[in-house]
VEXTILO-513513 format. One record per residue: residue in one letter; x, y, z of N, C-alpha, C, O in turn. Coordinates in pm, whole numbers, plus 50000, padded with zeros to 5 digits. Atoms other than C-alpha are relative to their C-alpha. Last residue first. Example, Ala and Ser with C-alpha at 12.3 -4.5 7.8 and 13.67 -1.06 7.14 Angstrom:
BEGIN
S499184988149994513674989450714499235010950073499745022050090A500894988150000512304955050780500905012050000501945011850066
This chain:
BEGIN
E498554999850022453436503343081500594986950043501804984950033R499135001649883449716497943050501475000949961501844997749848G499934987949922447346512042788500944999150120501155009150189V499414989150075448036484342539500185012450085501205019250073D498944993649924447426456442791500665011749927501755016049965G500354996349864444046443642682501065007750073500755015050167H499315008549903444916443942314499685005050140499625017050163R501005006649918442286461042097500634990450100499944982150158C499585013149952444496486341931498944994150091498265001250165A499635008750111443266515041717500364985950044500224976549966L501095002550094441296534141980500364989749893499504981849853T500865010649947443696532142275498894996449903498214986349922W499325013050011446476551042094499154988750057499484977150036P500055006150134444136580642033500654986349991500224978249909A498664999250056443536587942405500054992749867499554981549857Q499155011449968439796589842462501365001749933501455007049822G500255013050060438206623942434500984989450045501914992150121A500245009649892438376653342675499764986049945499274977450018G501385004149983439916678542441499884989650109500864986350176H500175014550010443606678842358498554995650010498214984749965Y499295005550113443946716042278499714985149982499394980749872A500664995650122441316730642506500624993449878499944990549780L501355005850002442596709742793499265004049874498584995849813V499975014150042446226718142711498614994049994498344986049904N501195005949939445826755842728499834985749949499234983349845V501035001650101449396764342628498834993050066499034983550142R501294994249959451486776142922498955000349888498175009849876N500154987650077454856768542762498635006550018498245015449942D498844991449973455826742243019499875013649933500385023649983L500134995049862452306727842992501135009650034500905020250092L501134990750000452566725442612499785005850139499545017850153W499564987650064456026710042643498895010450001499135022150030R499084993349906454776684242893500455013349943500495023350014G500794994549890451846675642665500855007450101500455018150150Q500754988750052454116671342362499205006850111499215019050122V499024989350021456486649042557499305012649951499595023649998K499514996049867453576627742683501005011549988500915021250064Y501034991449937451916627342340500455004850138500155016050177A500044987350074455146614542181498975009550060499235021450072Q498824992149968455606587842451499965013749930500285023849992R500094995949859452036575342423501195008850037501025019250101E500954988949987452256575342044499925005150143499905017250167R499424988350068455406554142038499095012150017499565023050051K498924995049914453966530342297500655012449939500965022050010A500584993849881450706526742104501085005850091500905016650146W500634987450042452546520541776499445007350122499645019350137N498904990750032454736494241940499445013749965499905023950015R499484995149872451626478142090501165009649980501295019450053C501014991349942450046475941747500475005750134500305017550162E500104986950064453236462941589498985009250066499275021050086I500925000550114453906434141828499705014249952499735023650031D501335003849957456976439542045499104998949877499545001549765D499965013949953460736442942008498634994450040498564984550113T499935009350113460966474041791499874985450041499914976549956F501275007250012459896501142034499994990649879499084991049796A500885002449884462906523941993498754992349961498244993649849G500425014150007465436520441710499104996350116499084984850159A499495006949882467066553341814499664985149996500184977350076F498555001150011466626567041462500654993650122501794989050114H499615007950117462916559241465501514998049995501984986849978Q500315014149971462296571841818500514991149885501124980749909L498965005049909464066604641733499794985250033500754977550039Y498744999850075461796610541431501134994450087501914986050041H500035011950086458736600241635501284998949917501794987949896V499795011449909459736626241896499984987149919500804978249941L498565001049976460056651341611500344988850098501394982550086E499425007050116456456643741512501514998750014502094988849969H500525013749999455216653141861500644991949886501114980749907L499225007249898457456684141858499584985350004500434976450010L498685002550059455826695441532500884992250097501574982950057I500235010550099452406691641694501324996349932501624984549912G500195012549927453586711841993499784988249908500274977249934R498665004149958454906738941759499924986950079500804978450065A499395005950119451436740341602501414995250032501854984849982E500695012850018449996746341950500574992649879500784980549884P499435010349912452666772942010499304986549989499944976250010D501035006449919451586792541700500594989150088501124979250037R500844990249929453906817641535499074993850103498685000450199T499204988249968456846798641386499225010250082499815018750147P499235001849876454946765641412500875012050036501345013050149D498834991250007452466777841149500774999050131500525006750224L499224997849878449806751641080501175009549975501765009549867R500684989749922447256754140795500785003550127500495013650191A499604986750048449696735440569499305011350075499735022850066D501144993550063449156703840775500405014349964500955021550048L500944992749915452566690440865498895005749914499105009049797Y501064992850071454736663840704499085006550101498665000350198I501204998949918458026653340862499005008149920499345018649865V501004989650025460786641940628498854998850099498364987850127R499454986749968464086623440691499015011349977499405023049973G499104994350099462966587140703500475013750046500735015650165R498655005549987460026572940886500855004949884500405005449769P500045013550058456436581540783501334992550007501514982749935Y498615003850022456236611241024500014985649949499814976350026W499715013850033452816627041003501494998249980502145005949909G498605002750029451216658841129500214985249976499414976950018Y499264987450009447826675441165501474997949965502115007049913I498565001549987445356647041116500685013549980500275021649897P499424988449929441626650741187501514998650024501954998250139C499705003149860440386626440919500665012250066501165021049996P499914988449912438956626940566500234995750145499604986350194K501334994049992439756594440383500135012650087501185014850147H500735004550118442826573540295498565004749999497734999349926C501225006949955444066580340650499204993949885498314985749909V499815007649876447676590040577498794991450034498934979650066T498755007750000447746601640216500094990750120500474979150107R500125010350104444096612840196501234990850000501104978749983A500995009949954444386631340526499874988649900499794976949939L499415007149885447606648840416499054989150049499484977850072E498975009050054446086657740077500664991850111500924979950093A500695010850071442936672040239501004989949944500754977849947H500625009649908445026692040490499374988249926499584976749965P501414996449977447206708440224499334989050084499624977250067M500925005450099450806697440281498605005450026498245007750141F501394996549972453696714540459499134995349885499414997849768V500764997250122457106697640443498555002550039497954994850115V501414998349969459536698240735499295004549873499625014949816K500604989450081462966683940653498535000650039497904990350058P500965003450105464416663240932499595012449921499685023749970P501394998249957467566673441117499054996349887499444996249770E500814992550097470856657741007498575001550052497904991550078A499224988650049473356647441274499195008849906499385021049903P499205002750120470756625241441500715012649952500265023749979V500484992450115469646635941791500894996749880502114998349888A499024991450067470306609442052499345007049881498435001749818Y499545004650131467326596042245500995009949942500845022049959G498685006149990467086604242617500544994949868501654989649864T500025014350034463346609942587501334993050025501364980950048A501185006849947462656643742749500054984949979499484977450058M499964999449853466156658142699498844992150061499014985850165Q498885008249955466206646342338500074999750152500274989250212A500395014050016462736660342273501114990750048500834980450109Y501015002949898463746694342416499624985149995499554978550098V499295000249871466936694642207499014996550111499324988550199L499225012349996464926684941898500774998850132500874987950188L500915010849963462446712641978500724986550003500394977950085S500384998449859465216738741976499114988550048499304983350157A498805002849919466676726241646499675000750149500104992150227V499745014550009463206724841484501204996450089501144986750163I501035006649918462456760041611500224985049999500134978550103E499674997449859465726773641471499024992850093499434987250195S498815008149970465046757041134500425001750146500794992050212L500455013849985461536772141132501174990950034501034981950117R500705000749871463006806741197499504985750023499594980750135D498985000049895465446802140910499384998750137499914991750223P499285012949991462586791840678501054999550110501164989550180I498594997350022460406822540760500804987050017500814981450126M499185005849896456716814140724501475002049963501855000049847
């Protein structure tokens, strides 16, 4: 993967995320670190899981080392999803509610931006997302999590 090309992609996706969310882009872009899938799953899920990206707040985004956002638009969509979380964090978004609902709102917004980008770039969204239940509805058991 070419580092300069990745920097260009991050800059472009940050502009897209800013336009989609209205959040300001911090002066410093995040660092993108690639981790082996097993290590990423162990770090985030504490067991095997289907994770591809993670933003733990701060200045680093972690992506599955099998992804190549410089060549693969689906991988670019995953990076965009994590960049939305980066912007949410620095904008102080979703901080006035209970944690589970905050998480669900953050995820809903990131998936919405990611989905729009995938559609705009003609990526087969149905094949990519599958037909399963939205991930933010699985972890929370509040009756109003899925509502705006």
